[in-house]
C-alpha positions in Angstrom: -41.0 -62.3 -36.0 -39.0 -63.0 -39.2 -36.9 -66.1 -39.4 -33.1 -65.1 -40.0 -32.8 -67.6 -42.9 -35.9 -66.2 -44.5 -34.5 -62.6 -44.3 -31.2 -63.7 -45.9 -33.0 -65.6 -48.6 -35.2 -62.6 -49.3 -32.1 -60.4 -49.5 -30.4 -62.7 -52.0 -33.5 -62.8 -54.2 -33.8 -59.0 -54.2 -30.1 -58.7 -55.2 -30.5 -61.2 -58.0 -33.7 -59.5 -59.3 -32.0 -56.1 -59.1 -29.0 -57.3 -61.0 -31.1 -58.7 -63.8 -33.1 -55.5 -63.9 -30.1 -53.3 -64.3 -29.7 -51.9 -67.8 -27.0 -53.6 -69.8 -26.5 -56.4 -67.3 -27.2 -59.0 -70.0 -24.5 -57.4 -72.1 -21.8 -57.4 -69.5 -21.3 -61.0 -68.5 -23.1 -64.2 -69.5 -24.2 -66.5 -66.8 -22.0 -69.5 -65.9 -19.0 -70.3 -63.7 -16.5 -71.6 -66.4 -16.2 -68.5 -68.6 -12.7 -67.0 -69.2 -12.7 -63.3 -69.9 -10.8 -62.0 -73.0 -10.9 -58.9 -75.2 -10.7 -58.2 -78.9 -7.3 -56.9 -80.2 -7.4 -57.5 -83.9 -10.5 -56.3 -85.9 -9.1 -58.0 -89.1 -9.9 -61.4 -87.6 -12.7 -60.5 -85.2 -15.6 -61.9 -87.2 -18.0 -63.8 -84.9 -19.1 -66.9 -86.9 -21.8 -69.5 -86.5 -19.2 -72.3 -86.6 -15.5 -72.8 -86.2 -14.9 -72.4 -89.9 -13.6 -69.5 -91.9 -16.4 -70.1 -94.4 -19.2 -70.1 -91.8 -21.7 -67.2 -91.8 -20.6 -64.0 -89.9 -22.9 -63.1 -87.1 -21.3 -59.7 -86.4 -17.9 -58.0 -86.4 -16.5 -57.3 -82.9 -14.7 -54.0 -82.3 -11.3 -53.6 -80.7 -11.6 -53.7 -76.9 -14.9 -55.7 -76.9 -15.1 -58.1 -74.0 -15.9 -61.7 -74.8 -16.1 -64.9 -72.6 -14.5 -68.1 -73.7 -16.5 -71.2 -73.3 -14.4 -73.8 -75.3 -12.3 -74.5 -78.4 -13.0 -77.3 -80.8 -9.7 -79.1 -80.1 -6.2 -78.5 -78.8 -5.2 -77.5 -82.4 -8.3 -75.4 -83.2 -7.9 -71.9 -84.6 -11.2 -70.9 -83.1 -12.7 -70.3 -79.6 -16.3 -70.5 -78.8 -17.3 -67.3 -77.1 -20.2 -65.6 -75.5 -20.7 -61.9 -76.3 -24.0 -61.5 -74.4 -26.3 -63.9 -72.8 -28.0 -64.5 -76.1 -25.1 -64.0 -78.6 -22.6 -66.7 -78.9 -20.4 -67.9 -81.8 -16.8 -68.7 -82.8 -13.9 -66.3 -83.2 -10.4 -66.8 -84.4 -8.0 -67.2 -81.5 -5.6 -64.5 -82.8 -8.4 -61.9 -82.7 -8.5 -61.9 -78.9 -6.2 -61.7 -75.9 -6.3 -63.4 -72.5 -4.6 -61.2 -69.9 -3.8 -64.1 -67.6 -2.0 -66.2 -70.3 1.9 -66.2 -70.2 3.5 -64.2 -72.9 0.2 -62.5 -73.9 1.6 -59.0 -73.3 4.3 -59.6 -75.8 1.8 -60.8 -78.4 -0.5 -57.8 -77.9 2.5 -55.5 -78.2 3.4 -57.1 -81.5 -0.1 -56.4 -82.7 0.2 -52.8 -81.6 3.4 -52.3 -83.5 2.0 -53.9 -86.6 -1.2 -51.8 -86.5 -1.3 -49.1 -89.2 -4.4 -47.2 -88.2 -3.6 -44.5 -85.7 -6.9 -44.6 -83.7 -6.7 -48.4 -83.5 -3.1 -48.2 -82.3 -4.0 -45.7 -79.6 -7.0 -47.8 -78.5 -4.8 -50.9 -78.2 -2.2 -49.0 -76.2 -4.9 -47.9 -73.8 -6.1 -51.5 -73.5 -2.6 -52.7 -72.9 -2.1 -50.2 -70.1 -5.3 -51.2 -68.5 -5.2 -55.0 -68.9 -1.4 -55.6 -68.5 -0.6 -53.2 -65.7 2.3 -55.3 -64.4 4.0 -55.9 -67.8 7.6 -54.8 -68.3 6.3 -53.4 -71.6 4.2 -50.7 -70.0 6.8 -47.9 -70.8 6.8 -49.1 -74.4 3.0 -48.9 -74.6 3.1 -45.4 -73.2 5.7 -44.2 -75.6 3.8 -45.6 -78.6 0.7 -44.0 -77.4 2.3 -40.6 -77.0 4.1 -40.7 -80.4 0.8 -41.8 -82.1 -1.0 -38.9 -80.5 1.7 -36.5 -81.7 1.3 -37.7 -85.3 -2.5 -37.4 -84.9 -2.1 -33.7 -83.8 -0.4 -32.9 -87.1 -3.0 -34.7 -89.2 -5.9 -33.1 -87.2 -4.4 -29.7 -87.7 -4.4 -30.1 -91.5 -8.1 -31.2 -91.5 -9.2 -28.5 -89.1 -7.5 -25.8 -91.1 -9.4 -26.9 -94.2 -12.7 -27.0 -92.4 -12.2 -23.6 -90.6 -10.4 -21.7 -93.4 -13.2 -19.2 -93.7 -13.4 -18.6 -90.0 -13.7 -14.9 -89.1 -11.6 -14.3 -86.0 -13.6 -11.2 -85.1 -17.0 -12.8 -84.9 -18.6 -12.4 -81.5 -19.3 -15.2 -79.1 -16.4 -17.6 -79.7 -12.6 -17.5 -80.1 -10.6 -19.3 -82.7 -9.3 -21.6 -80.0 -12.9 -22.5 -79.1 -13.6 -23.4 -82.7 -10.5 -25.6 -83.0 -10.9 -27.3 -79.7 -14.6 -28.1 -80.5 -13.8 -29.5 -83.9 -15.5 -32.8 -84.5 -12.2 -34.4 -85.6 -11.2 -34.4 -81.9 -14.2 -36.4 -80.7 -12.9 -39.9 -81.3 -9.6 -39.0 -79.6 -11.4 -37.5 -76.7 -13.3 -40.8 -76.2 -9.8 -42.5 -76.0 -8.8 -40.0 -73.4 -6.3 -38.2 -75.7 -6.2 -34.4 -75.2 -4.7 -31.7 -77.4 -3.7 -28.1 -76.7 -4.2 -25.3 -79.3 -1.2 -23.3 -80.3 -2.8 -20.0 -81.3 0.5 -18.5 -82.6 0.8 -21.2 -85.2 -2.8 -22.2 -85.4 -2.3 -25.9 -84.8 -2.9 -28.7 -82.3 -0.3 -30.1 -80.0 -0.5 -33.3 -78.0 -0.6 -32.5 -74.3 2.1 -35.0 -73.5 0.4 -37.0 -70.7 1.9 -40.3 -71.8 5.4 -38.9 -71.8 4.9 -37.4 -68.3 3.6 -40.8 -67.1 6.7 -42.6 -68.4 9.0 -40.1 -66.6 7.0 -40.3 -63.4 6.5 -44.1 -63.3 9.6 -45.4 -65.1 12.3 -42.7 -64.7 15.2 -45.1 -65.3 13.8 -46.7 -68.5 15.1 -46.1 -72.0 11.7 -44.8 -72.9 12.0 -42.1 -70.2 15.0 -40.6 -72.0 13.0 -40.5 -75.3 10.0 -39.0 -73.4 12.1 -36.2 -72.0 13.3 -35.3 -75.5 9.7 -35.3 -76.8 8.7 -32.9 -74.0 11.7 -30.7 -74.6 11.3 -30.6 -78.4 7.6 -31.4 -79.1 8.1 -30.2 -82.7 10.7 -32.8 -83.6 9.4 -35.0 -86.4 8.1 -38.5 -85.6 8.8 -41.3 -88.0 6.0 -43.7 -88.5 7.0 -47.1 -87.0 6.8 -50.1 -89.2 
């Protein structure tokens, strides 16, 4: 007859062994009870260094959205946090490179980074992170609007690149339509990974953003100022979009 405590202990041991055996477990969360979860928001400052010094050797560059776990800072006035990236990789990172979702005012700081970001893909990635990590923020409609407008600008740029790549495309060749070629163009891959979808306008041979972010604003925040803009974007999708400073 098995002792109840022995069965419980055996079950715990199996669970622990299973967790350590799972692929990627070591990359997800370092061991320890005092870690604070954060994520990278500014790749310009995201060098992971050996010491809390701008001149210290760089261990690696962390990409936008990468999760890190804070262990400490050098002092109350330090510009650096000591972080764990995996169980074996630790270092120091500039505090402005990361965001802590539980900290007061952090949503406003991340929004400022989004608005200052010039790279379209990075801006979309940051908007997606904002929507996921600050789900209760009053700035959610703003993040959705910026995401939609950036996707609209991307559609125009992607159209130009695809037309150059596919300028010799013979519409009559068997096995695939023009739409199939355009919607399988490699230029769309990075946007697909960011969950941004485009339609193909065959009449004008171009891409158009599918408008999901605009519809989400109208559905979730119908009384917001952003909802009025979203409705106009849906009604007149060809209206020019000025690049925000």
